[in-house]
C-alpha positions in Angstrom: 124.9 84.0 94.3 125.5 85.7 97.1 122.3 88.2 97.0 120.0 85.1 96.4 120.7 85.1 100.0 119.6 88.5 101.2 116.1 90.2 101.7 114.9 87.2 103.5 111.5 89.3 103.6 108.4 87.3 106.2 106.5 87.1 102.6 109.9 84.5 101.1 109.9 83.0 104.6 106.2 81.7 104.3 106.7 80.6 100.7 109.7 79.0 101.9 107.5 77.3 104.8 104.5 76.5 102.1 107.2 74.5 99.4 108.4 72.0 101.9 104.8 71.8 103.6 103.5 70.9 100.2 106.3 68.6 99.1 105.7 66.8 102.5 102.2 66.3 102.2 102.9 65.0 98.7 105.0 62.5 99.9 102.7 61.7 103.2 99.9 61.4 100.5 100.7 58.6 98.1 103.2 61.1 96.3 100.3 63.2 94.9 102.3 64.8 91.7 99.6 68.4 91.9 101.0 69.4 95.5 104.6 68.4 94.5 104.2 71.1 91.2 102.7 73.6 93.1 105.5 73.2 95.5 107.9 73.1 94.2 106.6 76.4 92.2 106.7 78.3 95.3 110.0 76.9 96.1 111.1 78.5 93.4 109.5 81.5 94.0 112.0 81.5 97.0 114.9 80.5 95.7 114.9 82.9 92.7 113.2 85.6 95.0 110.7 86.2 92.3 106.4 86.7 92.6 104.3 89.5 92.8 105.7 90.2 96.6 108.8 92.5 95.0 106.5 94.5 92.7 107.1 92.6 89.2 103.2 91.7 88.7 102.7 95.2 88.9 100.2 97.2 86.1 103.0 100.0 85.2 101.6 103.3 85.8 100.9 105.0 82.7 100.9 103.3 78.7 102.3 104.1 75.5 99.8 103.8 72.9 97.9 105.5 70.6 94.3 106.0 71.1 92.0 104.6 67.7 89.1 107.0 66.4 
């Protein structure tokens, strides 16, 4: 749990602000389900510290595959 509270980079803080804004907008706009889903998605990225910002979505630099002739 201590690891979840470390490494608060600006992008992670932006995810938190965006998630709270989207959830608030969903609540104010007649409970728009799409905004709830989007807001909760950003909130999960914030809490778990996952996403493309920390290189998890990066493509590998080389591939191990056999060429077909």
